[in-house]
N, C-alpha and C positions, 0 to 999 in steps of 0.2 A: 504493500500500500504506500503510495507516494506521500511524503511529508509536505507540509506547506512550503518548506524550503525547496524541495524538488519541483513542486508545481510552479513556484515563482521562477526558478532558473530555467525550466523547460519552456516556459512562456517567453522569457527574454531571449533564450538561445534560438527559439523558433523564428525570430525575426532576422536572424543571421548576424554574422560578425560585422561590427561597425555601427550597429543600431544604437542610437542615443535615445534616452527616455527619462522621464521623471516618475515619481511615485504615482502621479495622476494616471499614467498609462496602465497601472496595475489595479486601479480601483474597480474595474468591472469584475475582478476575481477575488479581491481581498479588501478588507476594511482599511481605512487610512493608517491606523496605528500598525496593523499587520504589515502593510506595504512598506512603511518607514522602517520597521524593525527588520524585515526580511532583506531589504536593500542594504541596510547597515551590516548585517551579518554576511551577505554575499560579498561585500567589499572586503571585509575582514578575511574571508576565505580566498580572496584573490580571483574570484570568478567574474566579477564585474569591476568597473573602475569609476570612482567619483571624479568627474572632470571639472566641475565647478559647483557652487552651492545649488543643491536641489536637482542637478543633472548628472546622469550616469551614462556609461556606455558599455557595450559588450565588445571589447577591443579586438581589432584585427591583429594578427601576429604574422610577421614575415619570417618564413623559414630561411630565406636567403640571408637576411640581415640578422636572424636569430634574436629578434627583439619585437616588442609590442609597438605598433604604429601609432602615430598621432591620431587624435579624434577626427572623424569625418565632419567637417564644419557644417556642411549642408544638413546632415543628420541632426547635429546639435541645434541648428537654427530651427528646424522643424519640431524638435522636442520642446523648445521654448514656446513656439507658436501653439502647440497643443496644450501646454501647461497653462498658458495665460489666455487661451482662446483668441489669439491674434491671427489675422490673415497676413501672410508675408509674400514678398516677391523679391527674388535676388536682384541686386543691382547689376547694371551692365558690366562694370569693371570686374566685379567678382565673378560673373558668368564667364568672362574672358579667361580668368585664372583657372576656373574649374575645368573649362574645355581646353586648357593649355594653349590658348591663342595669345596670351600675353607673355612677353619676355621678362617681365618683372616678377620677382618672388613676392607673393602676397603676404604682407605683414598684417593686413586688415581685410576682413570680409564684411561687406555692407549689404544689409537687407532692408527693403522698404517694408513698412508695417503700418497697420491701422491702430497699433498700440502706441505707447509713449516712446520717446527717445531713450534708448538704453544701450549701455556698452558692457561687455563682459570680457574677461581674460580667460581664454580657453587654453590652458597649459602653454602659455607664451604666444598664442595667436589672438588677435583682437577681433571680436565679433560685435558688430554695431548694428542696431536697429534704428532706422530713421522714420519718424512719423510721416505718413504720406496718405493721400486720398485713395490710392490704389484703384483708380477708375478702370483700368484695363486688366485687372487680375482675373483669373478664372480658368487657368489651364489645369487640366486634370492630372497631367504627368509632369514631374519636375524637369524631365529632359526637354519638354516643350518650352518651359520657361527659360532654361539655360540657353537654348539655341536662339530663341526670339530676342532675349535681352542682349546676348552677345552680338547678334547681327545688328541690332539697333545701335549698340555702342560703337561698332566698327563703321557703320554707314554704308550705303549701297555702293559708293564709288570705291570702297576698299575691299570689297569681296572678290577674292581671287580663287584660282583653282587650288592653291595651297591651303587657303582658308577652308574650303569645302572638304579637302582631303583630311585636314586635321580634325574637323568636326566629325567626319565619318569614323575616324579612329577612336572617338570617344563614345560613340553611340552603338548600342546593341542592335543588330539588324532586326531582331524580333520586335523592336519598339517602333520601327518605321511607320507601319500602318496606323498605329495609335497616335504617333506624333502628327502625321498628316491630317488625321481626323480632328485632332485636338487644336490645330493651329489654323483651321480654315478661315477664321474671321480676322486674321492678322493682315497687315498691309500687304498689298499684292506682291511687291518685290521680295519681301521677306518670305512669303509663302512659296514663291517660285524658287527661291534659293533653297528652301527646305526640301522642295521636290527634287532639286538637283542632288542634294545631300543624300536623300533616301534612294534615289535612282542609282547613284554611284555605289551606295552601300549594298544594294540588292545585286547589282551587276558584279561587284567585286566578290560578294559572298558566294 
């Protein structure tokens, strides 16, 4: 018979390595006090990691480097959004970093939010939420948001074959149909670029 600890860990591990979360994500299965106590104990056991106040992750481990990897900042941002019931949208500059289209090493990741302005230190990386009206938010898949925001930040005149190739390398081919459906209402040049990305992904795959 599974203990509460087992149930909590299996629930967390079921989301895969790299998942970030707060105690709120466990409230469908445990009481608030149970969730807090279980997370505290799982941290002590080294099964999960506390990465900032109230936020944890199930860290990824690199066999090549033989070490635990840094937190997935996008996962962390979404954990905050769920915790505080914010809607968020990645900024263009941060999308460029995630898709590896920027040559600069990201020291700060910025997300637009309908919540208050907030900044957090995530194990040496700055995560900032900027209050915004978020008029155009509404993508179902985070990949759609990454691509659209990155393309907006670059601008139509700076989209090259290299840009399309780099984005292809970051997107799972299985996501292409979902992304195309998800981004149909975007600006026409952005949607046409996404079609090119998905076309190349499918042909290369």
